[in-house]
C-alpha positions, 0 to 999 in steps of 0.5 A: 429833432435835435438838428432842428433845435440846434438850428433854431438856437443858432438862428435865435442867437444870430438874431439877438446878436444882430439886435444887440449890435444895432442897439449898441450902435444906436446908443453910441450914436445917441450919446456921442452925436445926437445928444451933444448936437441937440445942445449945440444947435439948440434943437429942442425937438431932437432933445425932446425925442431923446429924453423920456417924459420922466427924465431927470438929470442931477448936475455936479452940484446935486441939483435936479432938473426935469425934462422940461427944465432941460428943454427950456434950458437949450431953448434959451441958452447956447452951448459952445464947448468948442471941440467936444468929444464924449468917450464911452467907458461903459455901455451895457444893455439889459433885457434888450430894454434898459441900458447904462451908458457912462463916460467922460465928456471932454470940451476945450475948457473942461471935462466931466463924468456922466452916467445915463440910464435909457429905456427902449419903448416902442423901438426907440431908446430914450434917456430916463436919467442922467448924472453929471459929476467931476466937472473940472476946468482944464486951466487949473484942474479945479471943479467948476460949475458949467 
């Protein structure tokens, strides 16, 4: 009986480790590849899939925008940051259904810090919240609104 329980525990541990690694890789891909791609290419459908219906962003000026506001923004505005990279400084998954991803966005002309909350529903990770702060121009180091 003890051997069966130990084997079951080992199998469950391996399953959740694989699942956790898959989720972590998916979250990294969303934040570093898909999210910037949606803005750069004005891909409203992609951004719609990434953002939960209750999504809200708070920008560096403290202004709130809804999912619909973000979809309208990328539909009507181009984003060309030149070279862009998002460095993830924190990625934590809780209860296999909630994640925090935060880090630094680095474009040719500016940098910023952001934090994001995502939930997993029906097997898909979607952002429910984003907060941007510390936007700084690389030219003079002063904060600038982007």
